[in-house]
N, C-alpha and C positions, 0 to 999 in steps of 0.2 A: 039893792046895794050889793056890790061885790068887786071882784078884781077887774072885771071888764072895763070899768070906768077909767082904768089906767092905760088902756090901749088906745093909740091914736085912731081917731075916727069912730070909736065905739059910742061916743056920746057927744052931743053938741056942747055940753057944759064941762068945764074942767072938774076934777075931783074936789069935793068940798073938804073943809077942815075935818069934819066928822069922818068922812070916808078915808082920808089920809091917816087919821088917828086909829081907826079900826084896823086898817091894813097894817099899820106899824105894830099894833097889839097882836094881830094874828101872826105876823112874822116872828115876834118874840115867843108866842105860844108854840109855834113850830120849832123854833130853836130850842126851847125847853124840852119839847117832846123828843128831839133828837138826842138828848143827853140824860133824860130822866124817864124811867119806865112808867111811873105813875102819871106824869104829864102826857106821855105818849098815849096811854090808855084813854085818858080823858079826851084828848084831841081826836083820836080815832073814833070814839063813841059819838062825838059831834059830827065828824066828817062823814060817818056812815049813817047818820041821822037816827042813831039809836037813842041819842040824848039831844035835847034842844040846844041851840047856840048859847043860850043863857048859862049853860053848864060851864062855859069857859070863864064866866065872871064870878063863879062861886069862890069863897075864900081859900079853899085848898089849892085850886088852880091858880088863882091870883098870886098866892105865895110862891108857887113854883115858877111862875113867869117872872115875878119881881126878884126872886133870889138868883135868877140867871142860871148859868150852866153848872151842872153837877160834875160833868167831866169835860176836859178840854177837847177841842177838835183834834182828830187824828191828823198827823202830818201828811199822810198819804194812805193808799190802800194797805190793809194789813195782810200783805202777801209774803210768803217765804221767798228766799232767793231763787229756789227752783221754779216757783210759780212765776216770778218776774221774768226769769230767763225764758220760760216756755211762752210767755206772752210777748216776748221781744222787747221788754222794757228795760 
């Protein structure tokens, strides 16, 4: 099971309900990790295989995923006016 099932031609069968649910959970875990250092540490431990995937389902991580974002998304890159000018933006 993994993200490959969502690519056309990667599987003869469409993604199952379980695969879709797991993918949605992982998306929320990544979102939580992008805004919360604790969630990011847990996610990186799993992605680097230092911890088993079940680590994402422990109560502390579930709480971080369910609570949602700790910080809002940035409206754009956090660059100064000089950096934007140098980049031609």
